[in-house]
C-alpha positions in Angstrom: -6.6 -0.5 -13.4 -9.7 -1.0 -12.8 -12.2 2.0 -13.8 -14.1 4.0 -10.7 -17.4 2.8 -12.6 -16.3 -1.1 -12.0 -17.0 -0.7 -8.6 -20.3 1.2 -8.8 -22.1 -1.0 -10.9 -20.2 -4.1 -9.9 -22.1 -7.1 -8.3 -18.9 -8.0 -7.0 -18.3 -5.7 -3.7 -15.7 -8.4 -2.0 -13.4 -6.7 -0.3 -10.5 -7.1 -2.5 -11.8 -6.3 -5.5 -13.1 -2.9 -3.6 -9.3 -2.8 -2.9 -8.4 -3.4 -6.5 -10.4 -0.5 -7.8 -9.9 2.1 -5.0 -6.2 1.5 -4.8 -5.3 0.7 -8.5 -3.7 -2.8 -7.2 -3.3 -5.8 -9.2 -5.0 -9.2 -7.9 -1.9 -10.2 -7.4 -1.1 -7.7 -4.9 -4.7 -7.9 -3.0 -4.1 -11.7 -2.8 -0.5 -11.0 -1.1 -1.7 -8.7 1.2 -4.4 -11.4 2.4 -1.7 -14.2 3.0 0.8 -11.5 4.8 -2.2 -10.9 7.1 -2.4 -14.1 7.6 1.5 -14.9 8.1 4.3 -12.5 7.1 7.1 -13.8 5.1 10.5 -13.8 3.1 9.6 -13.1 -0.6 10.9 -16.8 -0.7 8.4 -18.4 1.4 5.0 -16.1 0.2 6.7 -17.3 -3.2 6.5 -20.7 -1.9 3.1 -20.6 -0.5 1.4 -18.5 -3.3 3.1 -21.2 -5.7 4.4 -17.5 -7.7 7.5 -16.9 -9.2 9.6 -15.1 -6.3 10.5 -12.1 -9.1 6.9 -11.6 -9.2 6.1 -11.8 -5.1 9.2 -9.3 -5.1 7.5 -6.5 -7.3 3.7 -6.8 -5.8 5.4 -6.4 -2.3 7.4 -3.4 -3.5 4.0 -2.0 -4.5 2.2 -3.1 -1.6 4.9 -1.4 0.6 4.4 1.9 -1.8 0.8 2.0 -1.1 1.3 1.5 2.5 -0.5 -1.7 2.7 2.8 -3.9 3.9 6.2 -3.3 5.3 9.2 -5.1 5.8 11.9 -5.9 8.9 15.2 -6.8 8.4 16.0 -10.6 9.3 19.0 -12.0 10.6 20.8 -14.2 8.5 24.4 -15.3 8.5 25.5 -13.7 5.5 23.8 -11.3 3.4 20.4 -9.5 3.9 17.0 -10.4 4.0 13.5 -9.1 4.8 9.9 -10.3 6.3 6.9 -8.6 5.2 4.0 -8.1 6.9 0.7 -6.5 6.0 -0.5 -3.1 7.9 -3.7 -3.9 10.1 -7.0 -4.2 8.7 -7.6 -0.9 10.2 -5.1 0.6 8.8 -6.1 -0.9 5.2 -9.5 0.7 5.9 -8.2 3.7 6.5 -5.9 4.0 3.3 -9.0 2.9 1.4 -11.4 5.3 2.8 -8.6 7.7 2.3 -8.6 6.8 -1.8 -12.4 6.9 -1.4 -12.5 10.6 -0.5 -10.3 11.4 -2.7 -12.0 10.1 -5.9 -15.8 11.5 -4.7 -14.0 15.1 -3.9 -12.5 15.0 -7.6 -16.0 13.6 -9.0 -17.7 16.0 -7.3 -15.5 18.9 -8.1 -15.8 17.8 -12.2 -19.4 18.0 -12.0 -19.3 21.4 -10.6 -17.1 22.6 -12.8 -19.2 21.2 -15.6 
């Protein structure tokens, strides 16, 4: 995870960098989030689109779901179970990042006051 100082001191304030710093997600996970914003997909489809291993995509998807940045829905198959993943809206992602930023700011202010 990148340190919070990274956001403050960095010259790179792109949304993917900010997302990684605030939420503690990896570069692969932010890349996958933006790919899902463009077009939802199954792990196999996303693996092909991003040219990454299916297992890497699957782990990143699980993390995005845990952070509330993505969700899955069942896909009909002849046999077995499959899921398609999609990103939450930009507005929902902004809410998640703002909440993380407020919590971080609160904790920093508290630490300063207690010092």
